Phi, psi and omega in degrees: 000136182285130180250130178263135180298151183305313179300324179292320178296318179296317179296319178297316179296317179295317179297319178297318179298318179295315180299316179295316181296315180294318180297320181287321182286330182283339182272343181259098182256150177210155174288150175262129181118207181214162171251120178252143176214154186229141176277173178298332180272359177097003177294137182248143173218160177211155178239113182272136177043061183294142180290153177288145171055034176237127178287130179238120175280132179282157180289336180203165177297134183267117174285325176230131180234124181239128179263098178258033178253180178263011182226162178286142180241129171270142177233149191228142179291324182263167174290163178058033176058046174252153180063068179309132180250316180179179176246147181235114181292159177305138178079006182251162177223159179220145181233152172068018174264349174054048179292155178239352177206158183219161175211129174283125182248354175101000000 
């Protein structure tokens, strides 16, 4: 059986760890910032650093929806990203469309 010297094993283990760490971090993307939304009664909620391409159901219908992220957000009238309503560019807000779900699209 081939025996690898201890320094070679350590270098191999360290190299494997780096490759795995870089591979895992590059595949998990998220917007930087938050999505804030307000109900008709003024209740506020926010989603910090929302993941890309994941449908997020809001806790309540948003009378005002603000995209404070670095990516475009799609918003939907229905839950589970049904009934597309529009896109919201970074730094923009929309009122009176009453969305119930959102998705960061990049």
